[in-house]
N, CA, C and O atoms as a Maestro MAE file, in Angstrom:
{
 s_m_m2io_version
 :::
 2.0.0
}

f_m_ct {
 s_m_title
 :::
 protein
 m_atom[324] {
  # First column is atom index #
  i_m_mmod_type
  r_m_x_coord
  r_m_y_coord
  r_m_z_coord
  i_m_residue_number
  s_m_chain_name
  s_m_pdb_residue_name
  s_m_pdb_atom_name
  i_m_atomic_number
  :::
  1 25 36.589 -65.622 32.067 1 A "UNK " " N  " 7
  2 3 37.861 -65.177 32.593 1 A "UNK " " CA " 6
  3 2 38.665 -64.521 31.461 1 A "UNK " " C  " 6
  4 15 38.770 -65.073 30.365 1 A "UNK " " O  " 8
  5 25 39.214 -63.373 31.731 2 A "UNK " " N  " 7
  6 3 40.017 -62.646 30.744 2 A "UNK " " CA " 6
  7 2 41.414 -63.243 30.674 2 A "UNK " " C  " 6
  8 15 41.965 -63.700 31.675 2 A "UNK " " O  " 8
  9 25 41.966 -63.228 29.483 3 A "UNK " " N  " 7
  10 3 43.328 -63.727 29.317 3 A "UNK " " CA " 6
  11 2 44.307 -62.567 29.292 3 A "UNK " " C  " 6
  12 15 43.944 -61.430 28.991 3 A "UNK " " O  " 8
  13 25 45.540 -62.874 29.610 4 A "UNK " " N  " 7
  14 3 46.606 -61.883 29.674 4 A "UNK " " CA " 6
  15 2 47.148 -61.618 28.266 4 A "UNK " " C  " 6
  16 15 47.239 -62.526 27.440 4 A "UNK " " O  " 8
  17 25 47.502 -60.367 28.011 5 A "UNK " " N  " 7
  18 3 48.215 -59.988 26.797 5 A "UNK " " CA " 6
  19 2 49.513 -59.338 27.241 5 A "UNK " " C  " 6
  20 15 49.508 -58.422 28.063 5 A "UNK " " O  " 8
  21 25 50.622 -59.813 26.695 6 A "UNK " " N  " 7
  22 3 51.930 -59.264 27.048 6 A "UNK " " CA " 6
  23 2 52.428 -58.359 25.939 6 A "UNK " " C  " 6
  24 15 52.359 -58.709 24.760 6 A "UNK " " O  " 8
  25 25 52.932 -57.192 26.321 7 A "UNK " " N  " 7
  26 3 53.587 -56.269 25.400 7 A "UNK " " CA " 6
  27 2 54.910 -55.897 26.039 7 A "UNK " " C  " 6
  28 15 54.950 -55.178 27.038 7 A "UNK " " O  " 8
  29 25 55.993 -56.389 25.458 8 A "UNK " " N  " 7
  30 3 57.294 -56.161 26.081 8 A "UNK " " CA " 6
  31 2 57.318 -56.803 27.451 8 A "UNK " " C  " 6
  32 15 57.006 -57.987 27.583 8 A "UNK " " O  " 8
  33 25 57.681 -56.052 28.467 9 A "UNK " " N  " 7
  34 3 57.756 -56.557 29.834 9 A "UNK " " CA " 6
  35 2 56.460 -56.353 30.612 9 A "UNK " " C  " 6
  36 15 56.385 -56.708 31.788 9 A "UNK " " O  " 8
  37 25 55.438 -55.787 29.970 10 A "UNK " " N  " 7
  38 3 54.171 -55.483 30.649 10 A "UNK " " CA " 6
  39 2 53.121 -56.544 30.339 10 A "UNK " " C  " 6
  40 15 53.042 -57.037 29.214 10 A "UNK " " O  " 8
  41 25 52.323 -56.890 31.331 11 A "UNK " " N  " 7
  42 3 51.176 -57.776 31.152 11 A "UNK " " CA " 6
  43 2 49.913 -56.964 31.345 11 A "UNK " " C  " 6
  44 15 49.843 -56.116 32.235 11 A "UNK " " O  " 8
  45 25 48.913 -57.220 30.514 12 A "UNK " " N  " 7
  46 3 47.653 -56.478 30.573 12 A "UNK " " CA " 6
  47 2 46.506 -57.464 30.714 12 A "UNK " " C  " 6
  48 15 46.324 -58.353 29.883 12 A "UNK " " O  " 8
  49 25 45.736 -57.290 31.783 13 A "UNK " " N  " 7
  50 3 44.572 -58.126 32.035 13 A "UNK " " CA " 6
  51 2 43.407 -57.188 32.338 13 A "UNK " " C  " 6
  52 15 43.484 -56.412 33.290 13 A "UNK " " O  " 8
  53 25 42.324 -57.237 31.548 14 A "UNK " " N  " 7
  54 3 41.191 -56.359 31.845 14 A "UNK " " CA " 6
  55 2 40.514 -56.757 33.160 14 A "UNK " " C  " 6
  56 15 40.504 -57.929 33.537 14 A "UNK " " O  " 8
  57 25 39.955 -55.770 33.845 15 A "UNK " " N  " 7
  58 3 39.197 -56.025 35.075 15 A "UNK " " CA " 6
  59 2 37.938 -56.817 34.721 15 A "UNK " " C  " 6
  60 15 37.559 -56.905 33.553 15 A "UNK " " O  " 8
  61 25 37.303 -57.386 35.724 16 A "UNK " " N  " 7
  62 3 36.128 -58.231 35.502 16 A "UNK " " CA " 6
  63 2 35.022 -57.506 34.745 16 A "UNK " " C  " 6
  64 15 34.276 -58.136 33.995 16 A "UNK " " O  " 8
  65 25 34.903 -56.194 34.926 17 A "UNK " " N  " 7
  66 3 33.841 -55.436 34.269 17 A "UNK " " CA " 6
  67 2 34.314 -54.767 32.968 17 A "UNK " " C  " 6
  68 15 33.617 -53.908 32.429 17 A "UNK " " O  " 8
  69 25 35.475 -55.152 32.471 18 A "UNK " " N  " 7
  70 3 36.029 -54.557 31.263 18 A "UNK " " CA " 6
  71 2 36.178 -55.602 30.152 18 A "UNK " " C  " 6
  72 15 36.202 -56.808 30.399 18 A "UNK " " O  " 8
  73 25 36.273 -55.101 28.942 19 A "UNK " " N  " 7
  74 3 36.559 -55.950 27.788 19 A "UNK " " CA " 6
  75 2 37.834 -55.441 27.145 19 A "UNK " " C  " 6
  76 15 38.185 -54.268 27.268 19 A "UNK " " O  " 8
  77 25 38.512 -56.331 26.467 20 A "UNK " " N  " 7
  78 3 39.739 -55.954 25.784 20 A "UNK " " CA " 6
  79 2 39.406 -55.677 24.321 20 A "UNK " " C  " 6
  80 15 38.661 -56.430 23.695 20 A "UNK " " O  " 8
  81 25 39.949 -54.615 23.793 21 A "UNK " " N  " 7
  82 3 39.801 -54.255 22.382 21 A "UNK " " CA " 6
  83 2 41.162 -54.447 21.730 21 A "UNK " " C  " 6
  84 15 42.140 -53.808 22.119 21 A "UNK " " O  " 8
  85 25 41.221 -55.323 20.745 22 A "UNK " " N  " 7
  86 3 42.466 -55.576 20.030 22 A "UNK " " CA " 6
  87 2 42.300 -55.062 18.609 22 A "UNK " " C  " 6
  88 15 41.393 -55.478 17.887 22 A "UNK " " O  " 8
  89 25 43.172 -54.166 18.222 23 A "UNK " " N  " 7
  90 3 43.148 -53.598 16.874 23 A "UNK " " CA " 6
  91 2 44.324 -54.147 16.084 23 A "UNK " " C  " 6
  92 15 45.440 -54.237 16.597 23 A "UNK " " O  " 8
  93 25 44.074 -54.507 14.852 24 A "UNK " " N  " 7
  94 3 45.125 -54.948 13.943 24 A "UNK " " CA " 6
  95 2 45.216 -53.899 12.842 24 A "UNK " " C  " 6
  96 15 44.219 -53.606 12.182 24 A "UNK " " O  " 8
  97 25 46.388 -53.336 12.639 25 A "UNK " " N  " 7
  98 3 46.552 -52.307 11.617 25 A "UNK " " CA " 6
  99 2 47.983 -52.323 11.109 25 A "UNK " " C  " 6
  100 15 48.848 -52.994 11.670 25 A "UNK " " O  " 8
  101 25 48.217 -51.585 10.051 26 A "UNK " " N  " 7
  102 3 49.537 -51.500 9.448 26 A "UNK " " CA " 6
  103 2 50.050 -50.080 9.566 26 A "UNK " " C  " 6
  104 15 49.322 -49.123 9.298 26 A "UNK " " O  " 8
  105 25 51.303 -49.944 9.968 27 A "UNK " " N  " 7
  106 3 51.959 -48.645 10.053 27 A "UNK " " CA " 6
  107 2 52.913 -48.557 8.862 27 A "UNK " " C  " 6
  108 15 53.713 -49.464 8.633 27 A "UNK " " O  " 8
  109 25 52.823 -47.457 8.103 28 A "UNK " " N  " 7
  110 3 53.719 -47.269 6.966 28 A "UNK " " CA " 6
  111 2 54.301 -45.875 7.005 28 A "UNK " " C  " 6
  112 15 53.598 -44.907 7.295 28 A "UNK " " O  " 8
  113 25 55.581 -45.770 6.714 29 A "UNK " " N  " 7
  114 3 56.254 -44.487 6.664 29 A "UNK " " CA " 6
  115 2 56.014 -43.869 5.288 29 A "UNK " " C  " 6
  116 15 56.552 -44.345 4.288 29 A "UNK " " O  " 8
  117 25 55.219 -42.827 5.240 30 A "UNK " " N  " 7
  118 3 54.921 -42.140 3.977 30 A "UNK " " CA " 6
  119 2 55.910 -41.012 3.692 30 A "UNK " " C  " 6
  120 15 55.841 -40.361 2.650 30 A "UNK " " O  " 8
  121 25 56.817 -40.794 4.616 31 A "UNK " " N  " 7
  122 3 57.809 -39.738 4.480 31 A "UNK " " CA " 6
  123 2 58.984 -40.188 3.605 31 A "UNK " " C  " 6
  124 15 59.196 -41.382 3.394 31 A "UNK " " O  " 8
  125 25 59.729 -39.221 3.109 32 A "UNK " " N  " 7
  126 3 60.946 -39.535 2.356 32 A "UNK " " CA " 6
  127 2 62.137 -39.733 3.286 32 A "UNK " " C  " 6
  128 15 63.231 -40.075 2.836 32 A "UNK " " O  " 8
  129 25 61.925 -39.520 4.576 33 A "UNK " " N  " 7
  130 3 62.978 -39.667 5.578 33 A "UNK " " CA " 6
  131 2 62.637 -40.818 6.511 33 A "UNK " " C  " 6
  132 15 61.469 -41.174 6.673 33 A "UNK " " O  " 8
  133 25 63.659 -41.396 7.121 34 A "UNK " " N  " 7
  134 3 63.449 -42.431 8.122 34 A "UNK " " CA " 6
  135 2 62.691 -41.828 9.305 34 A "UNK " " C  " 6
  136 15 62.983 -40.705 9.717 34 A "UNK " " O  " 8
  137 25 61.722 -42.563 9.855 35 A "UNK " " N  " 7
  138 3 60.898 -42.066 10.957 35 A "UNK " " CA " 6
  139 2 60.870 -43.086 12.087 35 A "UNK " " C  " 6
  140 15 60.842 -44.294 11.848 35 A "UNK " " O  " 8
  141 25 60.878 -42.590 13.312 36 A "UNK " " N  " 7
  142 3 60.738 -43.466 14.477 36 A "UNK " " CA " 6
  143 2 59.257 -43.695 14.728 36 A "UNK " " C  " 6
  144 15 58.441 -42.782 14.600 36 A "UNK " " O  " 8
  145 25 58.925 -44.922 15.084 37 A "UNK " " N  " 7
  146 3 57.547 -45.272 15.422 37 A "UNK " " CA " 6
  147 2 57.570 -45.971 16.774 37 A "UNK " " C  " 6
  148 15 58.354 -46.895 16.988 37 A "UNK " " O  " 8
  149 25 56.714 -45.531 17.679 38 A "UNK " " N  " 7
  150 3 56.669 -46.136 19.009 38 A "UNK " " CA " 6
  151 2 55.243 -46.053 19.531 38 A "UNK " " C  " 6
  152 15 54.366 -45.477 18.888 38 A "UNK " " O  " 8
  153 25 55.023 -46.632 20.698 39 A "UNK " " N  " 7
  154 3 53.673 -46.618 21.259 39 A "UNK " " CA " 6
  155 2 53.169 -45.218 21.533 39 A "UNK " " C  " 6
  156 15 51.959 -44.994 21.548 39 A "UNK " " O  " 8
  157 25 54.063 -44.273 21.751 40 A "UNK " " N  " 7
  158 3 53.630 -42.897 21.996 40 A "UNK " " CA " 6
  159 2 53.246 -42.182 20.697 40 A "UNK " " C  " 6
  160 15 52.756 -41.054 20.733 40 A "UNK " " O  " 8
  161 25 53.469 -42.839 19.543 41 A "UNK " " N  " 7
  162 3 53.109 -42.245 18.252 41 A "UNK " " CA " 6
  163 2 51.614 -42.336 17.972 41 A "UNK " " C  " 6
  164 15 51.110 -41.648 17.085 41 A "UNK " " O  " 8
  165 25 50.901 -43.173 18.715 42 A "UNK " " N  " 7
  166 3 49.498 -43.454 18.418 42 A "UNK " " CA " 6
  167 2 48.636 -43.275 19.655 42 A "UNK " " C  " 6
  168 15 48.994 -43.725 20.744 42 A "UNK " " O  " 8
  169 25 47.516 -42.628 19.486 43 A "UNK " " N  " 7
  170 3 46.513 -42.540 20.546 43 A "UNK " " CA " 6
  171 2 45.142 -42.715 19.918 43 A "UNK " " C  " 6
  172 15 44.947 -42.386 18.748 43 A "UNK " " O  " 8
  173 25 44.208 -43.222 20.674 44 A "UNK " " N  " 7
  174 3 42.834 -43.329 20.213 44 A "UNK " " CA " 6
  175 2 41.911 -43.348 21.418 44 A "UNK " " C  " 6
  176 15 42.347 -43.563 22.548 44 A "UNK " " O  " 8
  177 25 40.643 -43.124 21.165 45 A "UNK " " N  " 7
  178 3 39.608 -43.194 22.186 45 A "UNK " " CA " 6
  179 2 38.537 -44.159 21.706 45 A "UNK " " C  " 6
  180 15 38.001 -44.000 20.609 45 A "UNK " " O  " 8
  181 25 38.223 -45.160 22.523 46 A "UNK " " N  " 7
  182 3 37.128 -46.089 22.220 46 A "UNK " " CA " 6
  183 2 35.887 -45.605 22.959 46 A "UNK " " C  " 6
  184 15 35.981 -45.107 24.081 46 A "UNK " " O  " 8
  185 25 34.735 -45.750 22.332 47 A "UNK " " N  " 7
  186 3 33.469 -45.322 22.933 47 A "UNK " " CA " 6
  187 2 32.550 -46.537 23.013 47 A "UNK " " C  " 6
  188 15 32.298 -47.195 22.003 47 A "UNK " " O  " 8
  189 25 32.047 -46.839 24.222 48 A "UNK " " N  " 7
  190 3 31.159 -47.999 24.365 48 A "UNK " " CA " 6
  191 2 29.722 -47.648 23.999 48 A "UNK " " C  " 6
  192 15 29.428 -46.509 23.636 48 A "UNK " " O  " 8
  193 25 28.832 -48.624 24.096 49 A "UNK " " N  " 7
  194 3 27.438 -48.420 23.698 49 A "UNK " " CA " 6
  195 2 26.676 -47.479 24.626 49 A "UNK " " C  " 6
  196 15 25.555 -47.080 24.312 49 A "UNK " " O  " 8
  197 25 27.272 -47.120 25.764 50 A "UNK " " N  " 7
  198 3 26.658 -46.168 26.694 50 A "UNK " " CA " 6
  199 2 27.218 -44.755 26.499 50 A "UNK " " C  " 6
  200 15 26.814 -43.821 27.192 50 A "UNK " " O  " 8
  201 25 28.155 -44.604 25.545 51 A "UNK " " N  " 7
  202 3 28.750 -43.300 25.286 51 A "UNK " " CA " 6
  203 2 29.930 -42.960 26.190 51 A "UNK " " C  " 6
  204 15 30.385 -41.816 26.215 51 A "UNK " " O  " 8
  205 25 30.426 -43.948 26.933 52 A "UNK " " N  " 7
  206 3 31.572 -43.727 27.807 52 A "UNK " " CA " 6
  207 2 32.858 -43.826 26.994 52 A "UNK " " C  " 6
  208 15 33.040 -44.768 26.222 52 A "UNK " " O  " 8
  209 25 33.743 -42.856 27.169 53 A "UNK " " N  " 7
  210 3 35.017 -42.833 26.461 53 A "UNK " " CA " 6
  211 2 36.096 -43.544 27.260 53 A "UNK " " C  " 6
  212 15 36.149 -43.440 28.485 53 A "UNK " " O  " 8
  213 25 36.955 -44.264 26.554 54 A "UNK " " N  " 7
  214 3 38.098 -44.955 27.163 54 A "UNK " " CA " 6
  215 2 39.340 -44.611 26.357 54 A "UNK " " C  " 6
  216 15 39.387 -44.820 25.145 54 A "UNK " " O  " 8
  217 25 40.350 -44.079 27.048 55 A "UNK " " N  " 7
  218 3 41.608 -43.775 26.386 55 A "UNK " " CA " 6
  219 2 42.400 -45.061 26.210 55 A "UNK " " C  " 6
  220 15 42.280 -45.994 27.004 55 A "UNK " " O  " 8
  221 25 43.206 -45.098 25.162 56 A "UNK " " N  " 7
  222 3 44.002 -46.300 24.924 56 A "UNK " " CA " 6
  223 2 45.033 -46.521 26.030 56 A "UNK " " C  " 6
  224 15 45.487 -45.588 26.693 56 A "UNK " " O  " 8
  225 25 45.377 -47.776 26.193 57 A "UNK " " N  " 7
  226 3 46.468 -48.155 27.083 57 A "UNK " " CA " 6
  227 2 47.738 -48.058 26.263 57 A "UNK " " C  " 6
  228 15 47.747 -48.430 25.089 57 A "UNK " " O  " 8
  229 25 48.795 -47.571 26.855 58 A "UNK " " N  " 7
  230 3 50.063 -47.452 26.124 58 A "UNK " " CA " 6
  231 2 50.698 -48.823 25.956 58 A "UNK " " C  " 6
  232 15 51.731 -49.124 26.554 58 A "UNK " " O  " 8
  233 25 50.062 -49.649 25.130 59 A "UNK " " N  " 7
  234 3 50.562 -50.998 24.883 59 A "UNK " " CA " 6
  235 2 50.325 -51.332 23.427 59 A "UNK " " C  " 6
  236 15 49.283 -51.877 23.063 59 A "UNK " " O  " 8
  237 25 51.290 -51.006 22.605 60 A "UNK " " N  " 7
  238 3 51.202 -51.311 21.178 60 A "UNK " " CA " 6
  239 2 52.316 -52.274 20.864 60 A "UNK " " C  " 6
  240 15 53.486 -51.990 21.122 60 A "UNK " " O  " 8
  241 25 51.956 -53.426 20.302 61 A "UNK " " N  " 7
  242 3 52.960 -54.430 19.983 61 A "UNK " " CA " 6
  243 2 52.947 -54.798 18.519 61 A "UNK " " C  " 6
  244 15 51.990 -54.516 17.798 61 A "UNK " " O  " 8
  245 25 54.010 -55.425 18.094 62 A "UNK " " N  " 7
  246 3 54.094 -55.889 16.716 62 A "UNK " " CA " 6
  247 2 53.235 -57.131 16.547 62 A "UNK " " C  " 6
  248 15 53.169 -57.975 17.440 62 A "UNK " " O  " 8
  249 25 52.587 -57.239 15.415 63 A "UNK " " N  " 7
  250 3 51.730 -58.378 15.100 63 A "UNK " " CA " 6
  251 2 52.523 -59.682 15.207 63 A "UNK " " C  " 6
  252 15 53.660 -59.766 14.743 63 A "UNK " " O  " 8
  253 25 51.917 -60.687 15.818 64 A "UNK " " N  " 7
  254 3 52.526 -62.008 15.879 64 A "UNK " " CA " 6
  255 2 53.516 -62.209 17.008 64 A "UNK " " C  " 6
  256 15 54.186 -63.241 17.052 64 A "UNK " " O  " 8
  257 25 53.629 -61.272 17.907 65 A "UNK " " N  " 7
  258 3 54.575 -61.421 19.018 65 A "UNK " " CA " 6
  259 2 54.245 -60.458 20.135 65 A "UNK " " C  " 6
  260 15 53.206 -59.798 20.119 65 A "UNK " " O  " 8
  261 25 55.132 -60.384 21.099 66 A "UNK " " N  " 7
  262 3 54.887 -59.495 22.231 66 A "UNK " " CA " 6
  263 2 55.861 -58.326 22.261 66 A "UNK " " C  " 6
  264 15 55.864 -57.547 23.214 66 A "UNK " " O  " 8
  265 25 56.687 -58.195 21.227 67 A "UNK " " N  " 7
  266 3 57.645 -57.086 21.199 67 A "UNK " " CA " 6
  267 2 56.905 -55.763 21.091 67 A "UNK " " C  " 6
  268 15 56.006 -55.632 20.261 67 A "UNK " " O  " 8
  269 25 57.260 -54.778 21.909 68 A "UNK " " N  " 7
  270 3 56.593 -53.478 21.813 68 A "UNK " " CA " 6
  271 2 56.937 -52.785 20.493 68 A "UNK " " C  " 6
  272 15 58.000 -53.012 19.916 68 A "UNK " " O  " 8
  273 25 56.029 -51.947 20.035 69 A "UNK " " N  " 7
  274 3 56.241 -51.189 18.805 69 A "UNK " " CA " 6
  275 2 57.169 -50.025 19.117 69 A "UNK " " C  " 6
  276 15 56.750 -49.028 19.704 69 A "UNK " " O  " 8
  277 25 58.428 -50.156 18.722 70 A "UNK " " N  " 7
  278 3 59.419 -49.117 18.968 70 A "UNK " " CA " 6
  279 2 60.607 -49.355 18.040 70 A "UNK " " C  " 6
  280 15 61.521 -50.107 18.379 70 A "UNK " " O  " 8
  281 25 60.594 -48.722 16.880 71 A "UNK " " N  " 7
  282 3 61.646 -48.925 15.899 71 A "UNK " " CA " 6
  283 2 61.633 -47.791 14.896 71 A "UNK " " C  " 6
  284 15 60.783 -46.903 14.962 71 A "UNK " " O  " 8
  285 25 62.570 -47.818 13.971 72 A "UNK " " N  " 7
  286 3 62.672 -46.813 12.914 72 A "UNK " " CA " 6
  287 2 62.198 -47.440 11.614 72 A "UNK " " C  " 6
  288 15 62.549 -48.575 11.291 72 A "UNK " " O  " 8
  289 25 61.389 -46.680 10.868 73 A "UNK " " N  " 7
  290 3 60.894 -47.128 9.567 73 A "UNK " " CA " 6
  291 2 61.592 -46.366 8.467 73 A "UNK " " C  " 6
  292 15 61.669 -45.138 8.505 73 A "UNK " " O  " 8
  293 25 62.094 -47.078 7.500 74 A "UNK " " N  " 7
  294 3 62.687 -46.448 6.325 74 A "UNK " " CA " 6
  295 2 61.561 -45.943 5.427 74 A "UNK " " C  " 6
  296 15 60.422 -46.379 5.597 74 A "UNK " " O  " 8
  297 25 61.826 -45.049 4.486 75 A "UNK " " N  " 7
  298 3 60.783 -44.561 3.582 75 A "UNK " " CA " 6
  299 2 60.048 -45.722 2.911 75 A "UNK " " C  " 6
  300 15 60.679 -46.642 2.389 75 A "UNK " " O  " 8
  301 25 58.733 -45.676 2.925 76 A "UNK " " N  " 7
  302 3 57.821 -46.662 2.334 76 A "UNK " " CA " 6
  303 2 57.777 -47.980 3.088 76 A "UNK " " C  " 6
  304 15 56.983 -48.848 2.725 76 A "UNK " " O  " 8
  305 25 58.589 -48.172 4.116 77 A "UNK " " N  " 7
  306 3 58.555 -49.406 4.892 77 A "UNK " " CA " 6
  307 2 57.273 -49.460 5.691 77 A "UNK " " C  " 6
  308 15 56.768 -48.428 6.133 77 A "UNK " " O  " 8
  309 25 56.734 -50.680 5.883 78 A "UNK " " N  " 7
  310 3 55.538 -50.831 6.693 78 A "UNK " " CA " 6
  311 2 55.667 -52.067 7.569 78 A "UNK " " C  " 6
  312 15 56.427 -52.989 7.272 78 A "UNK " " O  " 8
  313 25 54.907 -52.061 8.651 79 A "UNK " " N  " 7
  314 3 54.931 -53.160 9.619 79 A "UNK " " CA " 6
  315 2 53.524 -53.316 10.167 79 A "UNK " " C  " 6
  316 15 52.801 -52.334 10.338 79 A "UNK " " O  " 8
  317 25 53.138 -54.560 10.442 80 A "UNK " " N  " 7
  318 3 51.840 -54.829 11.058 80 A "UNK " " CA " 6
  319 2 51.934 -54.656 12.556 80 A "UNK " " C  " 6
  320 15 52.909 -55.072 13.181 80 A "UNK " " O  " 8
  321 25 50.921 -54.044 13.126 81 A "UNK " " N  " 7
  322 3 50.885 -53.803 14.570 81 A "UNK " " CA " 6
  323 2 49.615 -54.383 15.155 81 A "UNK " " C  " 6
  324 15 49.390 -54.286 16.361 81 A "UNK " " O  " 8
  :::
 }
 m_bond[323] {
  # First column is bond index #
  i_m_from
  i_m_to
  i_m_order
  :::
  1 1 2 1
  2 2 3 1
  3 3 4 2
  4 3 5 1
  5 5 6 1
  6 6 7 1
  7 7 8 2
  8 7 9 1
  9 9 10 1
  10 10 11 1
  11 11 12 2
  12 11 13 1
  13 13 14 1
  14 14 15 1
  15 15 16 2
  16 15 17 1
  17 17 18 1
  18 18 19 1
  19 19 20 2
  20 19 21 1
  21 21 22 1
  22 22 23 1
  23 23 24 2
  24 23 25 1
  25 25 26 1
  26 26 27 1
  27 27 28 2
  28 27 29 1
  29 29 30 1
  30 30 31 1
  31 31 32 2
  32 31 33 1
  33 33 34 1
  34 34 35 1
  35 35 36 2
  36 35 37 1
  37 37 38 1
  38 38 39 1
  39 39 40 2
  40 39 41 1
  41 41 42 1
  42 42 43 1
  43 43 44 2
  44 43 45 1
  45 45 46 1
  46 46 47 1
  47 47 48 2
  48 47 49 1
  49 49 50 1
  50 50 51 1
  51 51 52 2
  52 51 53 1
  53 53 54 1
  54 54 55 1
  55 55 56 2
  56 55 57 1
  57 57 58 1
  58 58 59 1
  59 59 60 2
  60 59 61 1
  61 61 62 1
  62 62 63 1
  63 63 64 2
  64 63 65 1
  65 65 66 1
  66 66 67 1
  67 67 68 2
  68 67 69 1
  69 69 70 1
  70 70 71 1
  71 71 72 2
  72 71 73 1
  73 73 74 1
  74 74 75 1
  75 75 76 2
  76 75 77 1
  77 77 78 1
  78 78 79 1
  79 79 80 2
  80 79 81 1
  81 81 82 1
  82 82 83 1
  83 83 84 2
  84 83 85 1
  85 85 86 1
  86 86 87 1
  87 87 88 2
  88 87 89 1
  89 89 90 1
  90 90 91 1
  91 91 92 2
  92 91 93 1
  93 93 94 1
  94 94 95 1
  95 95 96 2
  96 95 97 1
  97 97 98 1
  98 98 99 1
  99 99 100 2
  100 99 101 1
  101 101 102 1
  102 102 103 1
  103 103 104 2
  104 103 105 1
  105 105 106 1
  106 106 107 1
  107 107 108 2
  108 107 109 1
  109 109 110 1
  110 110 111 1
  111 111 112 2
  112 111 113 1
  113 113 114 1
  114 114 115 1
  115 115 116 2
  116 115 117 1
  117 117 118 1
  118 118 119 1
  119 119 120 2
  120 119 121 1
  121 121 122 1
  122 122 123 1
  123 123 124 2
  124 123 125 1
  125 125 126 1
  126 126 127 1
  127 127 128 2
  128 127 129 1
  129 129 130 1
  130 130 131 1
  131 131 132 2
  132 131 133 1
  133 133 134 1
  134 134 135 1
  135 135 136 2
  136 135 137 1
  137 137 138 1
  138 138 139 1
  139 139 140 2
  140 139 141 1
  141 141 142 1
  142 142 143 1
  143 143 144 2
  144 143 145 1
  145 145 146 1
  146 146 147 1
  147 147 148 2
  148 147 149 1
  149 149 150 1
  150 150 151 1
  151 151 152 2
  152 151 153 1
  153 153 154 1
  154 154 155 1
  155 155 156 2
  156 155 157 1
  157 157 158 1
  158 158 159 1
  159 159 160 2
  160 159 161 1
  161 161 162 1
  162 162 163 1
  163 163 164 2
  164 163 165 1
  165 165 166 1
  166 166 167 1
  167 167 168 2
  168 167 169 1
  169 169 170 1
  170 170 171 1
  171 171 172 2
  172 171 173 1
  173 173 174 1
  174 174 175 1
  175 175 176 2
  176 175 177 1
  177 177 178 1
  178 178 179 1
  179 179 180 2
  180 179 181 1
  181 181 182 1
  182 182 183 1
  183 183 184 2
  184 183 185 1
  185 185 186 1
  186 186 187 1
  187 187 188 2
  188 187 189 1
  189 189 190 1
  190 190 191 1
  191 191 192 2
  192 191 193 1
  193 193 194 1
  194 194 195 1
  195 195 196 2
  196 195 197 1
  197 197 198 1
  198 198 199 1
  199 199 200 2
  200 199 201 1
  201 201 202 1
  202 202 203 1
  203 203 204 2
  204 203 205 1
  205 205 206 1
  206 206 207 1
  207 207 208 2
  208 207 209 1
  209 209 210 1
  210 210 211 1
  211 211 212 2
  212 211 213 1
  213 213 214 1
  214 214 215 1
  215 215 216 2
  216 215 217 1
  217 217 218 1
  218 218 219 1
  219 219 220 2
  220 219 221 1
  221 221 222 1
  222 222 223 1
  223 223 224 2
  224 223 225 1
  225 225 226 1
  226 226 227 1
  227 227 228 2
  228 227 229 1
  229 229 230 1
  230 230 231 1
  231 231 232 2
  232 231 233 1
  233 233 234 1
  234 234 235 1
  235 235 236 2
  236 235 237 1
  237 237 238 1
  238 238 239 1
  239 239 240 2
  240 239 241 1
  241 241 242 1
  242 242 243 1
  243 243 244 2
  244 243 245 1
  245 245 246 1
  246 246 247 1
  247 247 248 2
  248 247 249 1
  249 249 250 1
  250 250 251 1
  251 251 252 2
  252 251 253 1
  253 253 254 1
  254 254 255 1
  255 255 256 2
  256 255 257 1
  257 257 258 1
  258 258 259 1
  259 259 260 2
  260 259 261 1
  261 261 262 1
  262 262 263 1
  263 263 264 2
  264 263 265 1
  265 265 266 1
  266 266 267 1
  267 267 268 2
  268 267 269 1
  269 269 270 1
  270 270 271 1
  271 271 272 2
  272 271 273 1
  273 273 274 1
  274 274 275 1
  275 275 276 2
  276 275 277 1
  277 277 278 1
  278 278 279 1
  279 279 280 2
  280 279 281 1
  281 281 282 1
  282 282 283 1
  283 283 284 2
  284 283 285 1
  285 285 286 1
  286 286 287 1
  287 287 288 2
  288 287 289 1
  289 289 290 1
  290 290 291 1
  291 291 292 2
  292 291 293 1
  293 293 294 1
  294 294 295 1
  295 295 296 2
  296 295 297 1
  297 297 298 1
  298 298 299 1
  299 299 300 2
  300 299 301 1
  301 301 302 1
  302 302 303 1
  303 303 304 2
  304 303 305 1
  305 305 306 1
  306 306 307 1
  307 307 308 2
  308 307 309 1
  309 309 310 1
  310 310 311 1
  311 311 312 2
  312 311 313 1
  313 313 314 1
  314 314 315 1
  315 315 316 2
  316 315 317 1
  317 317 318 1
  318 318 319 1
  319 319 320 2
  320 319 321 1
  321 321 322 1
  322 322 323 1
  323 323 324 2
  :::
 }
}
């Protein structure tokens, strides 16, 4: 049985024939200016062992909680996602 993952007000449960892919990464502002970072800032495509492509779900949250990734980063600031 798949478990639920909450991001903000959204709950995500994979279908019976699906698997969940959880990525842990760090976002850092390399710019000299403050930058906004949100779930629309990142996209990726996962490819299964059969060569089928899957687009990411628009659900990016901060590490250690369910808050969605949507904030401003100061120069050199970084956050785990």
